[in-house]
N, C-alpha and C positions, 0 to 999 in steps of 0.2 A: 240725244243723250242716252247712252247705253250703260249696261252694268247694273241696272236697277230694275227690279221686278215691278209689275203694275201695282201690286198691293203696297210695296214699300214706298213707291212714288206717291200714292194716294195718302198714306200715313204722314209722310213728310210734308205734303202740300197742306193737309189739314192742320198740322202743327204750326206751319209758318203763317197760315191764314188766321189761326187763333192768336198768335203773337202779334200779328199786324192789327187785329182788332183791339187787343189789350193796349197797344201803343197809343190808341186814341185817347186813353186816360190822361196822357201827358199834354193833351191839347190845351187845357186852360193855362198851364205853365208856359207852353211854347208861345201861345198867342199873347200872353201877358208881356213877354219880352218885346213884342212889337210896339207896345205902349211906351217903352223906354228907349228902344234903339231905332225905331222908325218903321214905317210900312214898306218903303222901297226895298230895304235890306231883306225883309222876309218874303216879299213878292219874288225877288230875285232868287233867294234860296229855294223857295217852293218850286219854281219853274225849273231851275237847274237840277234840283233833286229828282223831279219827275223825269227829266231827260236822262239823268244818270241811271235811274232805275230801269227805264226803258232800254237804255243801251246795254245794261247788264243782261236783261232778258233776251235781247237780240244776240249778244255775243256768247251767252252761256254754253260752255263746252260740256257741262254736266249739270245734274239736278241741283247741287248745292249752290252753284253760282246763280242759277235761275231763281231759286228761292230767295237768295240775298237781294237780287234785283226786284223781285215781287214785293219783298218786305219794304225796301226803300221807296218804291213807287206807291205802295199803299199808304205809307206814313205821310208822304207829302201831299197825296191826293185828298186825304181827310182834312188837312189844314188849309182850307180854301181862302188863303190870304188874298187871292186875286179878286174875290167878291168884296172883301173889306176895302181893298184899294179902289175898286170901281165906285163903290158907294161914297167914298170920301173925295174922290177926284171929280166925278161927274157932276154937272149942274143938277140941282134938285129936280128940275122939270124933266130931265132926261135920264134919271137914274133907273127908272123902271125899264125904259127902252134898252139901255145899255146892258142892264142885268139880263133881260130877256135875250139879247143878242148873244151874250157870253154863254148862257145856258143852251141856246140853239146850236152854237158851234160845238159845245161838248156833246150834245145829243147827236149831232150830225156825225161826229167822229165815231161814235158807237155804231151808228147805222152803217157807216162805210167800212167797218171791219170785215164783213163778209166779202166786199169787193176787193179789199186788200188781200184777203186770204186767197181769193180766186186768182189774183194777179201774181202772187208770190209763191204759193204752195204748189209744188209739183208732186205728182203721184210717185215719181221715182226716187225722191229724196225725203225720207221720213222726218228729217230735222229742218226742212225748208219752212215749216210753219213759223219759225222764229223770225223770219224776214218781215212778218207783219209789224214787228216793233220798230223796224228801221226808220221809216218815214216819220212817225211820231217822235222818235228820239232825236232825229235831226232837227225837226221843227222846234222842239222844246229847247234844245241847246242854242239854236239861232235866236229864239225869242229871249232866252236868258242873256245872251250877249247884248241884244238891243235894249233890254231893260237896264242892264248895268250901265250903259253909256247914255241912254236917251231918257229914261224915266226920271221923273222928279218926285221929291217927297211930297206927301199930301199936305194940303193947307191945314187940315184938321190937326195933324201931328205938330206942324210948325207953330200954329197958333197956341197950342197947349204948351209947347216948349218955351216960346217967347213969354207967355204969361207966367210960367213957372220961374223963369230966370229973372223976370222983372220984379219979383217979390224979394224982400230983404233976406239975406242969407240966414239970419237968426230964425226967421219964421219957417224957412224951408227945413232947417235942422230940427226944429221942434216938431214939425209935421212928420218927419221921418222917424224920430224917436217915439212919437206917440203911436205911429202905425206899427212899429216894431213891438212896442209894449202890448198893444191890442192883439197883434198876431201871436205873440208868445203866450198871452193869457188864454187864448182859445186853443192853443196846441201845446200845453205845458208838458205833455208827455211825448211830444213829437218834435222833430227838428225840421222846420220849414225850409224850403229851398229858396222861395221868392217871397217878397211882400205881396199883399193883395194887388190885383191888377189895376185897381183904380188909384194906386199911389204912383204918381208920375215922377220918375227920377231920371233926368237926362244924363248923358255920358259926362258932360262937363258942367260943373257947378261953379 
């Protein structure tokens, strides 16, 4: 990436890092959608988003594209839907083991970064460091494809949805209206985007 001085690059990187940190403020709203639309959808979106962010960082012909990729990657990394999915899918006796395994894989990926750098970065090409993002990007996109076709919705979400749909329509409408009134009374000077996350509203009623 040329055409940008070191100080300008640092300033832009600090700016995008700050924006990425601020984006974590939307985490409650983002995760609340998974209570309504399902865990599988957001697991797929998270993995695909991380893959796209990594791919942008690898491809980036200039600093602006790299920062876009970094922002996308940071946004989806902070919303660890994969942890929620593991906890809801795994048997209770194996949840700790599976969670530990997923954290181990993540930690191992960080440890292997220096090896990837040694394998891909050459002293003759200053931009070859971007190749470090290639293998993680490919793996993320492959896993996103597998999740889309093979992953199942969690039983926790399905049980909640079935229980909700089993209730009389009038009771469900009353609950929605009451939740809206409570939400509006707490935010009378603000316009809320979503209802509280504990209000379960499926797609089809």
